N, C-alpha and C positions, 0 to 999 in steps of 0.2 A: 546513582549514575547521572551523568549530565551530557548535554550536547551544546556546542556553541551555537548561538543564534544571531545571525546578522540582522540589522535593522533595530536592534535593541541596544541601549547604552552599554558601554563596556562594563563588565562586572555586575550588571543587573541580574536579578534572579527571576526566572519565568516559571510559574507553577500552575498546576491544574490537578484538582481532585478527579478521581475516576480515570477515564481514558485520556492519556497524554498524546499518544500517537497511534495511528491506525494499524489494524491487521492488514496484511497483504499476501498475495500469492500469485505467481505466474502460472498461466494455464496454456499449455501447448496442445493444440488439437490437430489430429491428422484425419483426413477424410479420404477414403479410397472408393472410387467407383469403377468404371471400366473405360479405358481409352479406346477411341475408334477413329476412323478417318474423318477429317473435317467435312468431307462431302456427304457423309452419312451419320450425322451426330445422333440420330434417333436409334442407332444400333448400339450405342454405348451408354454409359451412365456418367454424365458430367456433373461434378459436385458444385458447380458455380452457384446454383440457386440455393443449395443447402448452406453454403457460406454466406450468401446474401441474407438468408433468413436468420441465421445466428447473429449476424451483425445488427440487424434490425431489432431482433428480440432483446438483445443485451442493451441497445440504446434506449429502447422503450422502458426497460426495467430501470435504467438510470433515472429517467424522468419521474418515475413513480416512487423512487426511494432516495430523493435528494434532501429530504428534511434532516435537520441536525441530529435528532434523536434516532432516526432511522437510516442514517447515511450508509449507503452501499453504492459502490462505483465500479463500473467495468470500463476499462480503457483498451481499445483495440490498438495493438502495437505493431502487428505484422500480419500480412496475408500473402499467400502465393497460390495460384490456381494453374495447374497444368505446366506446360513447357513452352519455351519460345520456339514454336514450330507451327507454321501456318497450315500444315497439312494434317494436323491432328486435333481432335476434340479432347479437351482435358479429361483426365481420368483420376487425378488425385489433387489434393489441396492441403494446405496448412494455414491455420490462423492461430494467433496468440493474443490473449488478453491479460492485462494485469487487473486483478480484483482487489478492492479495498473496502474496509468496513470499520466502523468505530468500536466494534466489540467482537469478541470471538464468536459469540452466539449469532450475531448478524452475518458474520463471514460464513458460518455454517449454512445459514439460510440462503445466501447468495450462491454458494457451491451447489446446494441441493437444487436450486432453480436452474443453474446452468446445465447440470447433468440431466435433469428431466427434459429440458428443451433439446439437448443434443440427442437424446433417445428418440424424441418425437420427430426431429428433423431426419435422423437416420432412417426411420421407418417410412417417412413421407417420400424421400427421394431415393431410397434403396442404396445408400452408401454405408460402408463400414466405418465406424468411428473409434478412435483410440485417444486417450487423454494422458498427458504427462504433466504433473504438478511440479513447479520449480520455485526455488527460493521462498519457501513459506515463512512468514513472520506472524507471530501472535500480536494482538493488540497490547500496547503498553498501558497496563491498568494499575494505577497508583492506589495505595492504601491511604485513606483520609488522614489517619493519625500521623503517618510519616510526612505527608505534605504539610500538616499543621506544624510539625516540628521544624521543618525546613523554613517555613514562613516566620516562625518565632525567632529562629537564629539569625535569619537575614535582617529582621527588624532590629534586633539588638545591635547588629553591625552597621545599621543605618544604610543598608543597601536599597537601591531602587527595586521594588517588587512589582511584578506584573502577574496577576491571577487571570488565567484564560477562561473564557466561556466555551470555547470550541477547541477540540483536539486538532493536532496537526494531521494532515492527510498522509504524510510520509511515515515510513515504518522504521523500527529500531530493534536490533536483536537483544537489547537489554530486557526486552519483554520476556524472554525465556527465564530469566531470574525470577521475575514477578509471578510466573506461573507456579513457582515452588516456594517462594518466600514473600513475606510482607516487605514492602519497600516503596521507593518512589524514584521517578526519573524527572529531571528538571532541565531547564535551559539556562545558560549563562550568556549574557549579551556579548556579542563580538564587536559592537560598534554600530552606530546609526548609519555610517557611511560605508560599512563593509558590504561587499557584493553578496548576493544571495548564494546559498549553498549550491555547489556544482556549476556556478557561473565560470566561464573561462578565465575571468580576471579575479576570481576569489583569492584572497590572501589572508590566511589565518593570522590574527593579531597575537603574537607571542606573549605580549604583556598580560594577556588574560590568564595565562597558565598559573602564574604566581597567585593571583587573586582567587582563582578557582581552587587551588591547592589549599590555601588558608581556610577557605570556606569548608572544604571537605574535612580538613583537620578539626575544625570547630564542631562538625557533626559527630565525628568519632569521639571527641572529648565529652560531648553532651550525653553520650550513652554510658559514660563511666561515672557520672555524678550520682 
């Protein structure tokens, strides 16, 4: 499989052995304490400090696991505490993280850490916690022999070839094929002037389609020889 990649020359081939793109999962956390009158906050259980602790814990974890081989990342994407009502002390909260890692095993470590810290925070502040996992993606883990075949074919066709040292941080559902079969995912250049993916002015260069199709056809033929 392939994905078009802006900032690379049109039709160029972008390869990487091992992890090509990261694993990711969305984590939606709900914390429930007990709402009370804002004049007597001590009579309730406000989850604000539990939320603050989790944000701090996950940020600190990022700092300790930012090396390439150990890359694990937690990004806070949303939080809500209580209601827009000055007469009440908050009784519930939501926070959401997107978790990323360069391997499925490192993702398991990150999830284990998050859940352990959630249990600790729940006990510390007396809040009930529930977790919902959303949009999980496995890491795109290429097989070396398939990447070598792609590189050999691209070389025969005199294509520009870029071999990456570092995986992409975004995720790709092609990973699910690679959990069951040997294979490889690659990038095909969309042009050095092409806006980055998901930019408001991104415009896919249609002329890349024919070039990519011919390359994919050559891959299919190579397995018949």
